[in-house]
C-alpha positions in Angstrom: 142.6 80.7 36.3 146.1 79.4 36.6 147.1 76.9 39.3 149.3 78.3 42.1 152.9 77.4 41.8 154.1 74.6 44.1 155.9 75.9 47.2 158.9 74.2 48.9 160.3 74.5 52.4 158.9 77.1 54.7 156.8 78.5 51.8 155.0 75.1 51.6 154.2 75.2 55.3 152.8 78.8 55.0 150.7 77.8 51.9 149.4 74.6 53.6 148.4 76.7 56.7 146.6 79.2 54.5 144.7 76.4 52.7 143.8 74.8 56.1 142.5 78.1 57.4 140.5 78.6 54.2 139.0 75.1 54.8 138.0 76.1 58.4 136.4 79.3 57.1 134.4 77.2 54.5 133.4 74.6 57.0 132.2 77.2 59.5 129.5 78.1 57.0 128.0 74.7 57.6 125.2 74.7 60.2 126.0 71.2 61.2 129.6 72.1 62.0 128.4 75.1 64.0 126.1 72.8 66.0 128.9 70.2 66.5 131.2 72.9 67.8 128.5 74.2 70.2 128.0 70.6 71.4 131.7 70.2 72.0 131.8 73.5 74.0 128.9 72.3 76.1 130.5 69.0 76.8 133.7 70.8 77.8 131.7 73.1 80.0 129.9 70.2 81.7 133.2 68.4 82.2 134.7 71.5 83.9 131.7 71.9 86.2 131.6 68.2 87.0 135.4 68.0 87.7 136.1 65.5 84.9 139.6 64.0 84.8 142.2 65.1 82.3 141.7 61.9 80.3 138.1 62.8 79.8 139.0 66.2 78.3 141.7 64.6 76.1 139.3 62.1 74.7 136.6 64.7 74.1 139.1 66.9 72.2 140.4 64.1 70.1 136.8 63.0 69.2 135.9 66.6 68.3 138.9 66.9 66.0 138.0 63.6 64.4 134.4 64.8 64.0 135.6 68.1 62.4 137.8 66.1 60.0 135.0 63.8 58.9 132.6 66.7 58.7 135.1 68.4 56.4 135.4 65.3 54.2 131.6 65.0 54.1 131.3 68.6 53.0 133.9 68.1 50.3 132.0 65.0 49.1 128.7 67.0 49.0 130.3 69.9 47.1 132.0 67.6 44.5 128.8 65.6 44.2 126.7 68.7 43.6 129.2 69.9 41.0 129.5 66.5 39.2 125.8 65.7 39.4 123.7 68.9 39.5 120.5 66.9 38.6 119.1 64.3 40.9 121.2 61.1 40.9 120.7 58.0 43.0 124.5 57.6 43.1 124.9 61.2 44.4 122.2 60.5 47.0 124.1 57.4 48.2 127.4 59.4 48.4 125.8 62.1 50.5 124.0 59.6 52.7 127.3 57.7 53.4 129.1 60.8 54.3 126.2 61.8 56.6 126.3 58.4 58.3 130.1 58.7 58.9 129.4 62.0 60.8 126.5 60.4 62.6 128.7 57.6 63.9 131.2 60.1 65.3 128.5 62.1 66.9 127.4 58.9 68.7 131.0 58.2 69.7 131.1 61.8 71.2 127.9 61.2 73.1 129.0 57.8 74.4 132.4 59.2 75.5 130.7 62.1 77.3 128.3 59.7 79.0 131.1 57.4 80.0 133.2 60.2 81.5 130.3 61.5 83.5 129.2 58.0 84.6 132.8 57.3 85.8 132.6 60.5 88.0 129.4 59.2 89.6 130.7 55.7 90.1 128.4 54.1 87.5 131.1 53.1 85.0 133.0 49.9 85.2 
């Protein structure tokens, strides 16, 4: 299979958008990403019902986008690792574990943010 020809100008923007959409379609097949998206939707729903301030929504959106980015990179690492090392490899295991930990850290950050926003509404936050 030949490589696609490099695009310039507006063609580059169109091609980049097409590649990004292909990435979203690929990522959506990951159960973890589906769960992360559901959790984000639930957080936004809770924020709406609780009357969270705009800064709470902006923070949640930014953290979700960061989580989606890291989940994308983690999936890329897993795919490349599986391709390069189809048999069991301790190095491959470490690579996958490190990617998973990066996602876990962001999930914690999302949870801490949601708890802080809600606590601020109830007067519990400093």
